[in-house]
gemmi code that builds the backbone of each chain (N, CA, C; Angstrom):
import gemmi

chains = {
    "A": [
        ("MET", (-7.615, -25.469, 15.535), (-8.859, -24.446, 14.456), (-8.818, -25.139, 13.078)),
        ("PRO", (-9.275, -25.770, 12.355), (-9.107, -25.755, 10.936), (-9.012, -24.385, 10.183)),
        ("GLU", (-8.136, -24.457, 9.399), (-7.875, -23.715, 8.462), (-8.954, -23.362, 7.534)),
        ("LYS", (-9.822, -22.492, 7.347), (-11.013, -22.166, 6.288), (-10.695, -21.005, 5.315)),
        ("ARG", (-11.233, -21.201, 4.318), (-11.176, -19.873, 3.710), (-12.680, -19.557, 3.036)),
        ("ILE", (-12.540, -18.208, 2.493), (-13.854, -18.035, 1.581), (-13.812, -17.904, 0.521)),
        ("THR", (-14.845, -18.679, 0.015), (-15.098, -18.896, -1.166), (-16.070, -18.093, -1.757)),
        ("ASN", (-16.376, -17.881, -3.245), (-17.295, -17.449, -3.808), (-17.946, -17.874, -5.197)),
        ("SER", (-18.940, -17.561, -5.524), (-19.608, -18.714, -6.951), (-19.912, -16.829, -7.777)),
        ("ILE", (-19.262, -15.840, -7.366), (-19.966, -14.974, -7.999), (-19.573, -15.122, -10.266)),
        ("ARG", (-18.237, -15.839, -10.277), (-18.246, -16.260, -11.331), (-19.436, -16.472, -12.517)),
        ("THR", (-19.752, -17.786, -11.602), (-20.760, -18.317, -12.277), (-21.812, -17.568, -11.695)),
        ("LEU", (-22.522, -17.096, -11.359), (-23.715, -16.131, -11.095), (-23.633, -15.111, -11.873)),
        ("ARG", (-22.421, -14.368, -12.439), (-22.082, -13.393, -13.491), (-22.758, -14.042, -14.703)),
        ("PHE", (-21.958, -15.155, -14.928), (-22.547, -15.875, -16.017), (-24.039, -16.449, -16.436)),
        ("MET", (-24.663, -16.760, -15.650), (-26.035, -17.032, -15.307), (-26.701, -15.742, -15.654)),
        ("ALA", (-25.717, -14.646, -15.154), (-26.886, -13.380, -15.169), (-26.534, -12.465, -16.248)),
        ("GLY", (-26.303, -13.256, -17.515), (-26.270, -12.761, -19.057), (-24.768, -12.564, -18.975)),
        ("GLU", (-24.130, -13.089, -18.703), (-22.683, -12.724, -18.556), (-22.003, -11.148, -18.450)),
        ("MET", (-23.031, -11.110, -17.168), (-22.650, -9.626, -16.548), (-21.154, -9.171, -16.431)),
        ("THR", (-20.269, -8.112, -16.824), (-19.299, -7.848, -16.831), (-18.684, -7.454, -15.483)),
        ("GLN", (-17.395, -7.531, -15.193), (-16.970, -7.337, -13.979), (-17.228, -6.033, -13.436)),
        ("ALA", (-17.116, -4.896, -14.386), (-16.927, -3.600, -14.539), (-18.568, -3.218, -14.180)),
        ("GLU", (-19.543, -3.728, -14.655), (-21.121, -3.532, -14.292), (-21.561, -3.967, -12.959)),
        ("LEU", (-20.930, -5.182, -12.461), (-20.922, -5.798, -11.334), (-20.612, -4.698, -10.253)),
        ("GLY", (-19.354, -4.546, -10.418), (-18.856, -3.433, -9.602), (-19.523, -2.225, -9.522)),
        ("GLN", (-19.932, -1.801, -10.913), (-20.397, -0.170, -10.865), (-22.231, -0.505, -9.545)),
        ("ARG", (-22.566, -1.883, -9.773), (-24.219, -1.836, -9.298), (-23.396, -1.806, -7.624)),
        ("VAL", (-22.245, -1.997, -7.522), (-21.994, -2.653, -6.161), (-21.325, -1.636, -5.400)),
        ("GLY", (-20.744, -0.565, -6.105), (-19.749, 0.295, -5.603), (-18.834, 0.224, -5.805)),
        ("VAL", (-17.752, -0.314, -6.140), (-16.716, -0.682, -6.161), (-16.074, -0.731, -7.273)),
        ("THR", (-14.720, -1.038, -7.667), (-14.096, -0.949, -9.265), (-13.926, -2.288, -9.389)),
        ("ARG", (-13.647, -2.438, -10.856), (-13.596, -3.766, -11.322), (-12.423, -4.462, -10.925)),
        ("GLN", (-11.478, -3.914, -10.462), (-10.425, -4.494, -10.066), (-10.854, -5.497, -8.751)),
        ("THR", (-11.436, -4.815, -8.043), (-11.811, -5.320, -6.725), (-12.547, -6.864, -6.522)),
        ("ILE", (-13.684, -5.986, -7.714), (-14.774, -7.879, -8.398), (-13.714, -8.890, -8.617)),
        ("ALA", (-12.498, -8.327, -9.209), (-11.467, -9.671, -9.775), (-10.653, -10.031, -8.639)),
        ("ALA", (-10.540, -9.037, -8.004), (-9.707, -9.705, -6.667), (-10.498, -10.449, -5.576)),
        ("ILE", (-11.853, -10.518, -5.464), (-12.749, -11.216, -4.686), (-13.056, -12.343, -5.549)),
        ("GLU", (-13.363, -12.226, -6.566), (-13.794, -13.550, -7.781), (-12.233, -14.715, -7.295)),
        ("ALA", (-11.242, -13.883, -7.229), (-9.977, -14.744, -7.292), (-9.652, -15.181, -6.138)),
        ("GLY", (-10.300, -14.671, -4.959), (-10.219, -15.032, -3.238), (-8.794, -14.304, -2.913)),
        ("LYS", (-8.483, -13.046, -3.556), (-7.345, -12.549, -2.982), (-7.678, -11.017, -2.027)),
        ("TYR", (-9.051, -10.820, -2.148), (-9.697, -10.126, -1.046), (-11.009, -10.470, -0.776)),
        ("SER", (-11.161, -10.648, 0.664), (-12.376, -10.934, 1.268), (-13.174, -9.702, 1.737)),
        ("PRO", (-14.152, -9.117, 0.732), (-15.126, -8.265, 1.064), (-15.758, -7.832, 2.230)),
        ("SER", (-16.069, -6.696, 2.659), (-16.674, -6.558, 3.851), (-18.153, -7.042, 3.809)),
        ("LEU", (-18.635, -7.070, 4.718), (-20.264, -7.987, 4.887), (-20.987, -6.653, 4.429)),
        ("GLU", (-21.095, -5.766, 4.399), (-21.944, -4.851, 3.520), (-21.640, -4.866, 1.960)),
        ("CYS", (-20.519, -5.288, 1.372), (-20.193, -5.397, 0.223), (-20.854, -6.948, -0.148)),
        ("ALA", (-20.217, -7.690, 0.593), (-21.145, -9.458, 0.283), (-23.015, -9.020, -0.022)),
        ("PHE", (-22.991, -8.508, 1.000), (-24.994, -8.557, 0.942), (-25.077, -7.539, -0.563)),
        ("ARG", (-24.291, -6.580, -0.807), (-24.720, -5.875, -1.889), (-24.571, -6.582, -3.022)),
        ("ILE", (-23.380, -7.842, -3.281), (-23.391, -8.345, -4.005), (-24.387, -9.280, -4.095)),
        ("ALA", (-24.558, -10.171, -3.175), (-25.808, -10.937, -3.460), (-27.381, -9.966, -3.480)),
        ("ASP", (-27.115, -8.918, -3.289), (-28.359, -8.256, -3.741), (-28.338, -7.965, -5.067)),
        ("VAL", (-27.172, -8.081, -5.761), (-27.529, -7.936, -7.165), (-28.026, -9.079, -7.975)),
        ("PHE", (-27.885, -10.327, -7.587), (-27.633, -11.531, -8.213), (-29.448, -12.038, -7.428)),
        ("GLY", (-29.896, -11.279, -6.561), (-31.470, -11.588, -6.164), (-31.028, -13.106, -5.304)),
        ("LYS", (-30.007, -13.574, -4.742), (-29.501, -14.633, -3.847), (-29.476, -14.182, -2.634)),
        ("PRO", (-29.452, -15.326, -1.385), (-29.460, -14.816, -0.221), (-27.846, -15.139, -0.251)),
        ("LEU", (-26.938, -14.585, 1.051), (-25.667, -14.667, 0.776), (-24.729, -15.737, 0.724)),
        ("ASP", (-25.458, -16.754, 1.536), (-24.683, -18.186, 1.579), (-24.723, -18.497, -0.087)),
        ("ASP", (-25.672, -17.910, -0.867), (-25.485, -18.778, -2.320), (-24.274, -18.138, -2.901)),
        ("VAL", (-23.960, -17.058, -2.494), (-22.405, -16.626, -3.008), (-21.482, -16.336, -2.620)),
        ("PHE", (-21.240, -16.757, -1.372), (-20.204, -17.078, -0.614), (-20.036, -18.241, 0.546)),
        ("GLY", (-19.037, -18.749, 0.543), (-19.114, -19.839, 1.335), (-17.703, -19.871, 2.099)),
        ("TRP", (-17.800, -20.695, 3.411), (-16.780, -20.991, 4.122), (-16.457, -22.192, 4.474)),
        ("GLU", (-15.004, -22.777, 3.725), (-14.852, -24.130, 3.327), (-13.367, -24.171, 4.181)),
        ("PRO", (-13.217, -25.539, 4.272), (-11.418, -25.784, 4.386), (-11.113, -25.488, 3.512)),
        ("ARG", (-9.475, -25.300, 3.472), (-8.512, -24.767, 2.771), (-8.207, -26.217, 2.324)),
        ("SER", (-8.026, -26.579, 0.641), (-7.868, -27.478, 0.122), (-5.973, -27.726, 0.625)),
        ("PRO", (-5.639, -28.823, 0.605), (-4.058, -28.801, 0.754), (-3.064, -28.467, 0.162)),
        ("ALA", (-2.249, -27.832, 0.146), (-1.112, -27.218, -1.252), (-0.582, -28.565, -2.171)),
    ],
    "B": [
        ("MET", (-3.750, -0.557, -14.016), (-3.031, -0.924, -12.736), (-3.801, 0.251, -12.027)),
        ("LEU", (-4.632, 0.421, -10.699), (-5.150, 1.570, -10.082), (-4.137, 2.295, -10.055)),
        ("PRO", (-4.742, 3.927, -9.636), (-3.994, 4.705, -9.392), (-3.045, 4.511, -8.202)),
        ("ASN", (-3.570, 4.422, -7.077), (-3.153, 3.870, -5.781), (-1.965, 3.198, -5.824)),
        ("GLU", (-2.215, 1.914, -6.516), (-0.683, 1.180, -6.775), (0.365, 1.625, -7.466)),
        ("ARG", (0.154, 2.496, -8.489), (0.810, 3.215, -9.242), (1.777, 4.343, -8.903)),
        ("PHE", (0.527, 5.175, -7.615), (1.221, 6.146, -7.058), (2.596, 4.994, -6.139)),
        ("ALA", (1.811, 4.247, -5.392), (3.016, 3.388, -4.448), (4.038, 3.052, -4.936)),
        ("ARG", (4.124, 2.333, -6.807), (5.371, 1.705, -6.979), (6.575, 2.908, -7.325)),
        ("VAL", (5.738, 3.810, -7.851), (6.344, 5.382, -8.098), (7.220, 5.763, -7.096)),
        ("TRP", (6.559, 5.924, -5.862), (6.873, 6.016, -4.544), (8.166, 5.408, -3.891)),
        ("LEU", (7.802, 4.045, -3.988), (8.841, 3.095, -3.435), (10.162, 3.318, -4.192)),
        ("SER", (9.997, 3.306, -6.117), (11.271, 3.394, -6.378), (12.036, 4.504, -6.070)),
        ("ALA", (11.252, 6.077, -6.106), (11.838, 6.872, -5.847), (12.333, 6.944, -4.390)),
        ("LEU", (11.936, 6.562, -3.361), (12.310, 6.327, -2.306), (13.771, 5.578, -2.043)),
        ("ILE", (13.581, 4.401, -2.627), (14.628, 3.681, -2.980), (15.901, 4.078, -3.562)),
        ("VAL", (15.707, 4.674, -4.398), (16.657, 5.307, -5.723), (17.098, 6.615, -4.556)),
        ("ILE", (16.573, 7.381, -4.189), (17.118, 8.951, -3.621), (17.338, 8.458, -2.071)),
        ("PHE", (16.897, 7.539, -1.413), (17.649, 7.281, 0.098), (18.894, 6.637, -0.094)),
        ("GLY", (18.669, 5.697, -0.931), (19.879, 4.806, -1.275), (21.063, 5.712, -1.592)),
        ("ALA", (20.945, 6.420, -2.807), (21.851, 7.423, -2.966), (22.446, 8.278, -2.250)),
        ("TYR", (21.757, 8.699, -1.197), (21.648, 9.655, -0.106), (22.693, 8.845, 0.987)),
        ("PHE", (22.140, 7.700, 1.535), (23.100, 7.096, 2.526), (24.246, 6.398, 2.234)),
        ("SER", (24.200, 6.223, 0.756), (25.245, 5.347, 0.136), (26.595, 6.531, -0.122)),
        ("THR", (26.295, 7.993, -0.515), (27.339, 8.912, -0.659), (27.615, 9.095, 1.132)),
        ("LEU", (26.616, 9.277, 1.766), (27.140, 9.512, 3.522), (28.082, 8.460, 3.897)),
        ("ALA", (27.787, 7.341, 2.994), (29.123, 5.835, 3.537), (30.088, 6.270, 3.143)),
        ("LEU", (29.935, 6.689, 1.767), (31.614, 6.518, 0.592), (32.124, 8.099, 0.824)),
        ("VAL", (31.381, 9.041, 1.246), (32.477, 10.381, 1.490), (32.720, 10.243, 3.098)),
        ("ARG", (31.736, 9.812, 3.679), (32.118, 10.083, 5.068), (32.460, 11.482, 5.594)),
        ("PRO", (31.499, 12.638, 5.612), (32.136, 13.969, 6.074), (32.069, 13.675, 7.740)),
        ("ASP", (33.451, 14.584, 8.273), (33.347, 14.452, 9.413), (32.211, 15.704, 10.405)),
        ("ALA", (32.142, 15.540, 11.544), (31.238, 16.477, 12.174), (31.624, 17.777, 11.680)),
        ("SER", (32.408, 18.039, 11.133), (32.833, 19.649, 11.233), (31.686, 20.113, 9.676)),
        ("SER", (31.823, 19.148, 8.846), (31.462, 19.476, 7.661), (30.220, 19.383, 7.535)),
        ("ILE", (29.233, 20.246, 8.402), (28.216, 20.117, 8.734), (27.441, 20.734, 7.832)),
        ("ALA", (27.734, 21.676, 6.539), (27.109, 22.527, 5.959), (26.966, 21.229, 4.398)),
        ("LEU", (28.017, 20.557, 4.219), (28.083, 19.051, 3.380), (26.637, 18.256, 3.751)),
        ("ARG", (26.753, 17.750, 5.080), (25.776, 16.767, 5.789), (24.379, 17.545, 4.897)),
        ("ILE", (24.256, 18.862, 5.687), (22.801, 19.626, 4.995), (22.615, 19.387, 4.207)),
        ("GLY", (23.487, 19.767, 3.134), (23.439, 20.001, 1.770), (22.872, 18.910, 0.985)),
        ("LEU", (23.460, 17.765, 1.505), (22.965, 16.444, 0.759), (21.586, 16.023, 1.565)),
        ("LEU", (21.269, 16.321, 2.631), (20.007, 15.924, 2.964), (18.747, 16.945, 2.236)),
        ("ALA", (19.196, 18.355, 2.289), (18.489, 19.016, 1.264), (18.324, 18.562, 0.105)),
        ("ALA", (19.298, 18.328, -0.732), (19.380, 17.533, -2.276), (18.207, 16.339, -2.138)),
        ("ALA", (18.531, 15.588, -1.030), (17.601, 14.518, -0.935), (16.246, 14.711, -0.888)),
        ("LEU", (16.057, 15.699, -0.380), (14.547, 15.936, 0.248), (13.722, 16.604, -0.647)),
        ("GLY", (14.411, 17.745, -1.931), (14.545, 18.293, -2.760), (14.086, 17.444, -3.683)),
        ("VAL", (14.788, 16.556, -4.103), (14.305, 15.622, -5.254), (13.383, 15.079, -4.777)),
        ("LEU", (12.706, 14.566, -3.569), (11.666, 13.942, -3.070), (10.405, 14.504, -3.515)),
        ("GLY", (10.891, 15.759, -2.664), (9.516, 17.106, -3.215), (8.914, 16.959, -4.815)),
        ("LEU", (10.156, 17.050, -5.619), (10.033, 16.959, -7.068), (9.001, 15.823, -7.537)),
        ("VAL", (9.457, 14.474, -6.831), (8.713, 13.566, -7.279), (7.432, 13.583, -6.659)),
        ("ALA", (7.288, 13.994, -5.534), (5.781, 14.174, -4.875), (5.162, 14.969, -5.814)),
        ("GLY", (5.311, 16.117, -6.111), (4.793, 16.926, -7.066), (4.524, 16.410, -8.126)),
        ("GLY", (5.630, 15.785, -8.972), (5.394, 15.292, -10.081), (3.876, 14.252, -10.380)),
        ("THR", (4.478, 13.516, -9.219), (3.368, 12.045, -9.223), (1.930, 12.692, -8.568)),
        ("TRP", (1.653, 13.828, -7.521), (0.469, 14.420, -7.545), (0.031, 15.211, -8.982)),
        ("LEU", (0.794, 15.832, -9.605), (0.130, 16.401, -10.836), (-0.273, 15.355, -11.485)),
        ("ALA", (0.566, 14.221, -11.948), (0.232, 13.163, -12.984), (-1.247, 12.664, -12.424)),
        ("GLN", (-1.355, 12.495, -11.026), (-2.355, 11.803, -10.688), (-3.920, 12.601, -11.222)),
        ("ARG", (-3.379, 13.628, -10.975), (-4.922, 14.898, -10.698), (-5.414, 14.583, -12.830)),
        ("TRP", (-4.244, 14.737, -13.029), (-4.233, 14.729, -14.569), (-4.613, 13.393, -15.569)),
        ("ARG", (-4.327, 12.365, -15.140), (-4.814, 11.391, -15.626), (-6.202, 10.331, -15.044)),
        ("ARG", (-6.297, 11.028, -13.740), (-7.832, 10.475, -13.226), (-9.019, 10.225, -13.712)),
        ("ARG", (-9.341, 8.786, -13.863), (-11.006, 8.963, -14.392), (-12.004, 8.714, -13.299)),
        ("PRO", (-12.720, 8.697, -14.066), (-14.235, 9.039, -12.785), (-14.228, 7.337, -12.636)),
        ("ASP", (-14.089, 6.395, -12.712), (-14.070, 5.125, -12.323), (-12.465, 4.686, -11.494)),
        ("ASP", (-12.096, 5.738, -10.951), (-10.959, 5.757, -10.394), (-11.074, 5.979, -8.907)),
        ("ALA", (-12.275, 6.265, -8.084), (-12.577, 6.410, -7.188), (-12.017, 5.206, -5.873)),
        ("GLU", (-11.561, 5.600, -5.300), (-11.388, 4.673, -4.018), (-12.337, 4.068, -3.313)),
        ("ASP", (-12.090, 2.436, -3.267), (-12.980, 1.782, -2.435), (-12.754, 0.954, -1.585)),
        ("GLU", (-13.599, 0.129, -0.593), (-13.341, -0.360, 0.224), (-11.949, -1.312, 0.368)),
        ("ARG", (-11.681, -1.793, -0.637), (-9.972, -2.577, -1.076), (-9.104, -1.878, -1.024)),
        ("ASP", (-8.984, -0.448, -1.556), (-8.369, 0.513, -1.437), (-7.672, 0.627, -0.262)),
        ("ARG", (-9.132, 1.054, 0.851), (-8.912, 2.140, 1.863), (-8.311, 0.764, 2.763)),
        ("ALA", (-8.753, -0.923, 2.569), (-8.437, -1.630, 3.784), (-6.807, -2.121, 3.237)),
        ("ILE", (-6.062, -1.953, 2.061), (-4.801, -2.173, 1.754), (-3.695, -0.939, 2.530)),
        ("GLU", (-4.263, 0.262, 2.128), (-4.060, 1.411, 2.854), (-3.462, 1.289, 4.318)),
        ("HIS", (-4.893, 0.682, 5.002), (-5.242, 0.797, 5.787), (-4.011, 0.086, 6.665)),
        ("LYS", (-3.900, -1.787, 6.231), (-3.194, -2.033, 6.646), (-1.544, -1.985, 6.521)),
        ("ALA", (-1.300, -1.352, 5.452), (0.569, -0.848, 5.298), (0.385, -0.533, 6.511)),
        ("SER", (0.122, 0.902, 6.503), (0.019, 2.451, 7.380), (0.117, 1.435, 8.660)),
        ("ALA", (-0.601, 0.743, 8.667), (-0.424, -0.036, 10.404), (0.880, -0.348, 10.629)),
        ("VAL", (1.596, -1.066, 9.764), (2.503, -1.974, 9.858), (3.842, -1.011, 9.714)),
        ("ALA", (3.459, -0.093, 8.796), (4.802, 1.089, 8.554), (4.383, 1.935, 10.245)),
        ("TYR", (3.524, 2.185, 10.889), (3.697, 2.452, 11.954), (4.287, 2.214, 13.239)),
        ("ARG", (4.199, 0.835, 13.105), (5.408, 0.303, 14.234), (6.618, 0.519, 13.747)),
        ("VAL", (6.931, 0.264, 12.793), (8.373, 0.452, 11.989), (8.903, 1.825, 12.362)),
        ("LEU", (7.827, 2.818, 12.214), (8.232, 4.124, 12.428), (8.566, 4.236, 14.039)),
        ("MET", (7.590, 3.751, 15.175), (7.838, 3.949, 16.044), (9.082, 3.120, 16.935)),
        ("VAL", (9.337, 1.923, 16.459), (10.577, 1.387, 16.775), (11.734, 2.335, 16.378)),
        ("GLY", (11.520, 3.130, 15.575), (12.843, 4.028, 14.900), (12.941, 5.040, 15.533)),
        ("MET", (11.799, 5.415, 16.034), (11.663, 6.342, 16.802), (12.076, 6.801, 18.282)),
        ("ILE", (11.627, 5.262, 18.984), (12.074, 4.893, 20.003), (13.863, 4.934, 20.116)),
        ("LEU", (14.529, 4.540, 18.902), (16.136, 4.052, 19.046), (16.736, 5.547, 18.763)),
        ("VAL", (15.492, 6.312, 18.004), (16.648, 7.794, 17.460), (16.519, 8.451, 19.049)),
        ("GLY", (15.004, 8.626, 19.491), (14.784, 9.387, 20.485), (15.239, 8.885, 21.722)),
        ("CYS", (15.531, 7.844, 22.270), (15.467, 6.959, 23.301), (17.091, 6.321, 23.809)),
        ("VAL", (17.459, 6.261, 22.929), (18.639, 4.965, 22.916), (20.063, 6.032, 22.468)),
        ("MET", (19.740, 6.651, 20.939), (20.746, 6.884, 20.275), (21.569, 8.049, 21.254)),
        ("PRO", (20.451, 9.196, 21.864), (21.058, 10.279, 22.649), (22.358, 9.701, 23.458)),
        ("PHE", (22.409, 8.636, 24.132), (23.428, 8.265, 24.924), (24.925, 8.101, 24.419)),
        ("ASP", (24.856, 8.009, 23.304), (26.151, 7.903, 22.431), (26.323, 8.546, 21.338)),
        ("LYS", (25.258, 9.103, 20.553), (25.556, 9.525, 19.694), (25.299, 11.489, 19.676)),
        ("GLN", (25.381, 11.931, 18.772), (24.795, 13.374, 18.542), (24.564, 14.268, 17.229)),
        ("GLY", (24.019, 15.343, 17.082), (24.057, 16.220, 15.756), (23.411, 15.279, 14.377)),
        ("MET", (24.209, 15.268, 13.670), (23.803, 14.784, 12.240), (23.536, 13.022, 12.433)),
        ("ASP", (24.123, 12.744, 13.192), (24.018, 11.332, 13.088), (22.389, 10.656, 13.474)),
        ("ILE", (22.206, 11.480, 14.595), (20.453, 11.320, 14.823), (19.923, 11.983, 13.976)),
        ("VAL", (20.119, 12.920, 13.364), (19.133, 13.414, 12.239), (19.053, 12.104, 11.031)),
        ("ASN", (20.309, 11.883, 10.841), (20.555, 10.593, 9.864), (19.656, 9.614, 10.022)),
        ("ALA", (19.857, 9.027, 10.927), (18.862, 7.864, 11.975), (17.264, 8.321, 11.794)),
        ("ALA", (17.008, 9.144, 12.506), (15.668, 9.623, 12.038), (15.025, 9.644, 10.679)),
        ("VAL", (16.304, 10.146, 9.801), (15.527, 9.700, 8.609), (15.748, 8.919, 7.947)),
        ("PHE", (16.448, 7.853, 8.452), (16.313, 6.553, 7.825), (15.283, 5.789, 8.087)),
        ("ALA", (14.919, 5.931, 9.736), (13.397, 5.251, 10.354), (11.949, 5.998, 9.376)),
        ("ILE", (12.307, 7.205, 9.025), (11.368, 8.075, 8.353), (11.479, 7.382, 6.915)),
        ("ALA", (12.314, 7.297, 6.066), (12.507, 6.617, 4.937), (11.992, 4.896, 4.933)),
        ("LEU", (13.131, 4.401, 6.010), (12.169, 2.647, 5.961), (10.609, 2.701, 6.432)),
        ("ALA", (10.143, 3.592, 7.195), (8.478, 2.988, 7.446), (7.792, 3.300, 5.974)),
        ("GLU", (8.207, 4.204, 5.195), (7.662, 4.801, 3.864), (7.891, 3.857, 2.719)),
        ("VAL", (9.386, 2.878, 2.846), (9.226, 2.028, 2.172), (8.660, 0.511, 2.571)),
        ("VAL", (8.642, 0.363, 3.610), (7.420, -0.331, 4.048), (6.252, -0.346, 3.798)),
        ("ARG", (5.473, 0.825, 4.023), (4.323, 1.437, 3.508), (3.581, 1.224, 1.928)),
        ("HIS", (4.542, 1.740, 0.886), (4.706, 1.908, 0.280), (4.600, 0.051, -0.504)),
        ("GLY", (5.669, -0.480, 0.129), (5.745, -1.597, -0.252), (4.590, -2.645, -0.335)),
        ("LEU", (4.219, -2.593, 0.873), (3.099, -3.652, 1.359), (2.144, -3.173, 0.569)),
        ("ILE", (1.360, -2.155, 0.412), (0.769, -1.232, -0.729), (0.652, -2.012, -2.249)),
        ("VAL", (2.037, -2.121, -2.529), (1.934, -2.803, -3.706), (1.995, -4.153, -3.515)),
        ("VAL", (2.082, -4.767, -2.423), (2.369, -6.433, -2.481), (0.733, -6.530, -2.267)),
        ("GLY", (-0.206, -5.824, -1.297), (-1.384, -5.826, -1.159), (-2.024, -6.031, -2.614)),
        ("TYR", (-2.181, -5.296, -3.602), (-2.671, -5.250, -4.774), (-1.974, -6.202, -5.258)),
        ("ARG", (-0.913, -6.812, -5.552), (-0.218, -7.940, -6.250), (-1.025, -9.239, -5.374)),
        ("ARG", (-0.429, -9.487, -4.974), (-0.949, -10.701, -3.986), (-2.077, -11.139, -2.994)),
        ("GLY", (-2.939, -9.723, -3.104), (-4.178, -9.855, -2.284), (-4.081, -9.639, -0.769)),
        ("LEU", (-5.339, -9.117, -0.466), (-5.209, -9.134, 1.120), (-6.247, -9.837, 1.532)),
        ("ARG", (-5.948, -10.506, 2.537), (-7.062, -11.349, 3.697), (-6.763, -10.816, 4.970)),
        ("ALA", (-8.180, -11.220, 5.592), (-8.316, -10.923, 7.116), (-7.256, -11.436, 7.782)),
    ],
}
model = gemmi.Model(1)
for chain_id, residues in chains.items():
    chain = gemmi.Chain(chain_id)
    for i, (resn, *xyz) in enumerate(residues, 1):
        res = gemmi.Residue()
        res.name, res.seqid = resn, gemmi.SeqId(i, " ")
        for name, pos in zip(("N", "CA", "C"), xyz):
            atom = gemmi.Atom()
            atom.name, atom.element = name, gemmi.Element(name[0])
            atom.pos, atom.b_iso = gemmi.Position(*pos), 0.0
            res.add_atom(atom)
        chain.add_residue(res)
    model.add_chain(chain)
structure = gemmi.Structure()
structure.add_model(model)
structure.setup_entities()
């Protein structure tokens, strides 16, 4: 099975939402700023509920925010 | 730095220093079987210092906690993963201490092996928490 990873476009969506801060997004989703930073950096894969909450903040469907793509070769 | 990560770093350092000193002292002094008071005294001193560190970090955490320091799902996921690995380390240690060592060891040797297994499991747990915050956690 090919190795895949979860990608996200949260940084772009925050920018398009008037440069929303990580802290503000975290507050609206119910997690800390550090967790939003870790999700953006691909260091933490959020729970399904958290992913839906993030998508809901931006008013986008889940697959506009998160992707499932093959790992790029190192 | 999140409070959980800070707490894990303090505990990791304290465990390494305190139990490093304890087991180094035992190895250097090599108290014989008759010096049970010395052995118990050393263990009590190590556990006493650890108790002071525990009390100090608990107070510091209460003192410095901010409203946005509440735990979230990432904190719980890191804690869960670290605890699961540490539990296995502890189980292996306890099997060795309880089922293997009694055949050829006794007394303080078994006590110290149990203390070592507990300390190792705690070092693994706090070490994995620190790594989880620094390098990330993936399913």
